[in-house]
C-alpha positions as CSV (number, residue, x, y, z in Angstrom):
1,M,0.0,0.0,0.0
2,S,1.4,3.4,-1.0
3,A,1.8,6.3,1.5
4,E,-1.1,8.1,-0.2
5,D,-3.3,5.1,0.2
6,R,-2.4,4.8,3.9
7,I,-3.2,8.5,4.5
8,E,-6.5,8.2,2.7
9,Q,-7.3,5.0,4.7
10,A,-6.5,6.9,8.0
11,K,-9.1,9.6,6.9
12,T,-11.7,6.9,6.2
13,L,-11.1,5.2,9.5
14,Y,-11.3,8.5,11.3
15,E,-14.7,9.1,9.9
16,R,-15.8,5.6,10.8
17,A,-14.7,6.2,14.4
18,V,-16.4,9.5,14.6
19,F,-19.7,8.6,13.0
20,S,-20.1,5.0,14.1
21,G,-18.4,5.2,17.5
22,D,-16.0,2.3,16.6
23,V,-12.7,3.6,17.9
24,S,-11.0,0.2,17.5
25,V,-10.3,1.1,13.9
26,L,-8.0,3.9,15.0
27,T,-5.3,1.5,16.0
28,H,-5.2,0.2,12.4
29,A,-5.1,3.8,11.2
30,E,-2.2,4.6,13.5
31,R,-0.2,1.6,12.3
32,G,-0.6,2.7,8.7
33,L,0.6,6.1,9.5
34,D,3.6,4.6,11.5
35,A,4.5,2.8,8.3
36,V,4.4,6.1,6.4
37,E,6.5,7.8,9.0
38,A,9.1,5.0,9.0
39,D,9.4,5.1,5.2
40,T,9.7,8.9,5.3
41,A,12.3,8.9,8.0
42,L,14.4,6.4,6.1
43,A,14.1,8.4,2.9
44,R,15.0,11.7,4.6
45,G,18.0,10.1,6.2
46,R,19.2,8.8,2.8
47,I,18.8,12.4,1.4
48,L,21.1,13.7,4.1
49,H,23.6,11.0,3.4
50,A,23.6,11.8,-0.3
51,R,24.3,15.5,0.6
52,F,27.2,14.4,2.8
53,L,28.7,12.3,0.0
54,N,28.3,15.1,-2.6
55,E,29.9,17.7,-0.3
56,R,32.8,15.4,0.5
57,A,33.4,14.8,-3.2
58,S,33.2,18.5,-4.0
59,A,35.4,19.6,-1.1
60,G,37.9,16.7,-1.0
61,S,37.4,16.4,2.7
62,S,34.7,15.2,5.1
63,P,32.0,17.8,5.9
64,V,30.4,18.1,9.3
65,E,27.9,15.3,10.0
66,D,24.2,16.3,10.1
67,P,23.0,15.0,13.5
68,A,19.5,14.6,12.1
69,E,20.7,11.7,9.9
70,L,21.3,9.1,12.6
71,A,18.2,10.3,14.5
72,L,16.1,9.6,11.3
73,F,17.5,6.1,10.8
74,E,17.0,5.3,14.5
75,R,13.4,6.5,14.3
76,A,12.8,4.4,11.3
77,I,14.2,1.2,12.9
78,E,12.1,1.9,16.0
79,L,8.9,2.1,13.9
80,Y,9.7,-0.9,11.7
81,R,10.4,-3.1,14.7
82,A,7.1,-2.0,16.3
83,L,5.3,-2.8,13.1
84,G,7.0,-6.2,12.7
85,D,8.5,-5.1,9.3
86,A,11.7,-7.1,9.2
87,R,12.6,-6.0,5.7
88,G,12.3,-2.3,6.7
89,E,14.3,-3.0,9.9
90,A,17.1,-4.6,7.9
91,E,17.3,-1.6,5.6
92,A,17.4,0.8,8.6
93,L,20.1,-1.3,10.2
94,F,22.2,-1.1,7.0
95,W,21.9,2.7,7.0
96,I,23.0,3.0,10.6
97,G,26.0,0.8,9.8
98,C,26.7,2.8,6.7
99,L,26.7,6.1,8.6
100,H,29.1,4.8,11.2
101,Q,31.5,3.5,8.5
102,V,31.3,6.3,5.9
103,I,30.7,9.4,8.0
104,R,32.2,8.5,11.3
105,R,34.9,6.1,10.0
106,D,34.1,3.7,12.8
107,N,34.1,0.2,11.5
108,E,34.1,-1.3,15.0
109,T,30.5,0.1,15.5
110,A,29.5,-0.3,11.8
111,V,30.3,-3.9,11.2
112,P,27.9,-5.5,13.8
113,E,25.0,-3.3,12.4
114,L,25.9,-4.4,8.8
115,E,26.2,-8.0,9.8
116,Q,22.8,-7.9,11.5
117,S,21.3,-6.3,8.5
118,C,22.7,-8.9,6.2
119,Q,21.5,-11.8,8.3
120,L,18.0,-10.4,8.7
121,V,17.5,-9.5,5.1
122,A,18.8,-13.0,4.0
123,Q,15.9,-14.4,6.1
124,V,13.1,-12.2,4.8
125,G,14.3,-11.3,1.3
126,G,15.5,-8.0,-0.1
127,K,18.4,-8.3,-2.5
128,P,19.1,-4.5,-2.8
129,T,19.6,-4.2,0.9
130,Q,21.6,-7.4,1.1
131,S,23.9,-6.2,-1.7
132,E,24.5,-2.9,0.1
133,A,25.3,-4.6,3.4
134,L,27.7,-7.0,1.7
135,R,29.4,-4.1,-0.1
136,H,30.1,-2.3,3.1
137,L,31.2,-5.4,4.9
138,G,33.6,-5.9,2.0
139,I,34.9,-2.4,2.4
140,A,35.5,-3.1,6.2
141,A,37.4,-6.3,5.4
142,H,39.5,-4.4,2.8
143,M,40.4,-1.7,5.3
144,A,41.4,-4.4,7.8
145,G,43.6,-6.0,5.2
146,R,41.5,-9.2,4.8
147,L,41.7,-9.1,1.0
148,D,40.2,-12.5,0.2
149,E,37.2,-11.8,2.4
150,A,36.8,-8.4,0.9
151,R,36.8,-9.8,-2.6
152,E,34.3,-12.4,-1.7
153,R,31.9,-9.9,-0.2
154,L,32.1,-7.5,-3.1
155,E,31.7,-10.2,-5.7
156,E,28.6,-11.4,-4.0
157,S,27.3,-7.9,-3.7
158,S,28.0,-7.4,-7.4
159,R,26.1,-10.6,-8.3
160,L,23.0,-9.4,-6.4
161,R,23.2,-6.0,-8.0
162,R,23.4,-7.5,-11.4
163,E,20.3,-9.6,-10.6
164,V,18.2,-6.6,-9.6
165,G,19.5,-4.5,-12.5
166,A,21.5,-2.1,-10.3
167,L,24.4,-1.8,-12.8
168,P,25.8,1.6,-11.7
169,G,26.1,0.1,-8.2
170,M,27.8,-3.0,-9.7
171,A,30.3,-0.6,-11.4
172,A,31.0,1.0,-8.0
173,N,31.8,-2.4,-6.6
174,M,34.1,-3.1,-9.4
175,V,36.2,-0.1,-8.4
176,G,36.7,-1.7,-5.0
177,L,37.5,-5.0,-6.7
178,A,40.1,-3.3,-8.8
179,Y,41.9,-1.9,-5.7
180,I,41.8,-5.4,-4.1
181,A,43.3,-6.9,-7.3
182,A,46.0,-4.4,-7.3
183,A,46.8,-5.1,-3.6
184,Q,47.0,-8.8,-4.5
185,D,49.5,-8.0,-7.3
186,R,47.0,-8.7,-10.0
187,R,47.4,-5.3,-11.8
188,A,46.2,-6.6,-15.2
189,D,43.0,-7.9,-13.6
190,A,42.6,-4.5,-11.8
191,L,42.9,-2.5,-15.1
192,A,40.6,-4.9,-16.9
193,T,38.0,-4.6,-14.1
194,L,38.2,-0.8,-14.3
195,D,37.7,-0.9,-18.1
196,E,34.5,-2.9,-17.7
197,A,33.3,-0.7,-14.9
198,H,33.9,2.4,-17.0
199,A,31.8,1.0,-19.9
200,I,29.0,0.2,-17.5
201,A,29.1,3.6,-15.7
202,Q,29.3,5.5,-19.0
203,A,26.3,3.6,-20.4
204,H,24.2,4.5,-17.4
205,G,25.2,8.1,-16.9
206,A,26.9,7.3,-13.6
207,H,29.4,10.2,-13.7
208,A,30.4,10.1,-10.1
209,I,31.5,6.4,-10.6
210,V,33.4,7.4,-13.7
211,R,35.3,9.9,-11.6
212,Q,36.1,7.2,-9.1
213,I,37.3,4.9,-11.9
214,E,39.6,7.7,-13.3
215,Q,41.0,8.2,-9.8
216,A,41.6,4.5,-9.4
217,R,43.5,4.3,-12.7
218,M,45.9,7.0,-11.5
219,E,46.5,5.2,-8.2
220,I,46.8,1.6,-9.4
């Protein structure tokens, strides 16, 4: 059910409660609105995260964290748990882990959140969220020097992204795989991976990924 449908349903249930005296329907209306609020909180948090990434790319250094971002993700997870929406909970867990890793550079806090997200979404389904969690677990493994684990995580994330048609995201993963290949003294593989990633990114207008590929070519 869409947000618009849930809001319209809440209006209908309000009228039923007022005119028929059946206030029991209000609980159902509130749960519907809680679902809307959870989705909105998650979406607003993602917008703040995108702004952070854009500012970091433009400035070349990390901007100040917007404190509203974590609060939005925490509100979303609170509502999803109360609603029994495990898929939503898994997505909110991922974003909390992502915030700790990307913005706060705190893998010690991020990894348990990412692992919990990955485990939960594997039970209830949700390949996009699972691919995101695996990507960031791969990044954590790479930063810790566990290159084989990092490669495995990113390859699995890429497989899932290909399955759901998230090809720009797959190209982003390939940048990470190229760095891993270079660290494993597989420079030819690294450059070939970047060439493939470049073709995908260009075909889908993923200009930010193209810039990452160009940077990687200079560093590898």
